[in-house]
Steps between C-alpha positions, in 0.01 A plus 500: 500500500853585603725466193737272688245278672335202341123513546398356840852360530427252223798279420676614182599246235713547190443235233734500204349394168143559617329652196348160415524127566614362835622839624166670437305216661721534809440876505122455479500242777712712735291811427196305616696433820556876546856527374599823327641399164802604293453368147786461255546432131787566264310785331205725573277265303125466463528182707652690792232770486223241483653307790475810718142566391397141572646509850348838590158387376492214751707611800532817707877516500771720355671396177826638360619408149876486446582423137867399473710205391636341818802372306608865480667503840603865470137611559429281802587766756282766335202264476530384859512863612173562315335222700635639827383850409151369428451253781783552748609137492499163322378199700506233231701448183386244246765421240268382226630649174674255273545378145538168325738415219440655159546159340505153650780277380791271576709595805805468276369790291437752781657834409678739734246768404205285607674385817588855606148624423335236720744547786458879484120493493425206730780525756729804500214751488323331795817472704578871488137610534467279808822644638372856454153437642633295793697807610174694529314211662761488776433868576122443491366499856137417415326208668415339167646161410800542269578253227676442170342244268677372190292351220738236368393190304478123523790519254716617788509130587373315191741500207369608161795476262328691221505817708806452715570866564148547639544208741836630617362850565208363702717259696730788594199712600398227743846506660482880512188465713678273745794738528284803570292295745807431711623860485165666569358272770654713775335804340159329533461469122390159372593374154319236294529332160188405306555232235204498258446201276296503181312833513273640231662834404627682191839337558358150462274572201764388244514153661129459577449213254805314627386508862138426418624172351708430811204572726296241311768247594497599870768769521454574871302360797261799494475467126403843369640835400568724796351850501663827608246510784656178638826689545325810633327303777830366628675836479216671686522244781873556533499881467244528780737329740319165519835318475702721730712214641612400151777664298726397214263224393391413146126443466383295203176616338501237228228242554757256636701508180839452666402215731736211412289225343551152360 
C-alpha cells in the first residue's frame, strides 16, 4: 500500500477521545463501514491500545493511534501532519473528546479555574482543531463525502445549574458547528451537531442512581438509558453522506428528552 493512500480509497476519519465510550463505539461502527480510523486519547493508555486491537480484529481497515491532549493546541499541526503522512487526507472529523465538571454545585460558586478548564477542553480545543483540519479538507480532492461532526450534549439547550460551565461550553460548541457550516458549505464540507441525552458512559456513572430514579418517574418519552451505540448509529449515517443536503443542524439523540411537554 502506498504510504500516502488510504486502502482502497477508504474514507479517513479522525475521532478525538476515542479510546473508550462513545468515541470508541463510533470508531468501531465506522470501521465496519470501511472507514480507516484515527484513534485518539490523551495518553498512550491501555484503553487506546485495546481499542485498536478490537477494531483490527473485526474490520479490515487501517488504524492509526494518536495519543495527545487536544487541549494542547500547540501540537495540533504536528498531529494532523501525521495523519496526512499516513493516509494522505482526512475526510471526516468527529469532535468527541470532552469532560464534565469536577464537582457539581451552585452556579454562584463556579470558579474561574473550573470555567476555563471546561471552555478549554470542550470548546477552544475543538475550534482550533477544526480550523486546522478544515484547511486540509479543503485541499482534499477525493470523491469521499467530507464532514465535521460535533458531539455536543442535550445540555447545550437544557439548563443544568449545578454544572453551568459544562452547559455553556456545549452550547458554544453547538454555535461553533453552525458557524463552520456556513463557512465550509462552499468547500463541500458539511457540519453537524449531535446532542446526546442520557447516555450510559463513564461520565454518567457518578449520577447513575439519580437518573435511575428519574427514569422510574418517566424521565423521557423513550424512557431508558441511551447507549454509545445509539450515538454511533447516527454518526455513521451522517458520515457516509446520507444527509448530504443538511448542514449546520443539531440532531437530538435523546429519546425525546427535550420535547416540550405539559
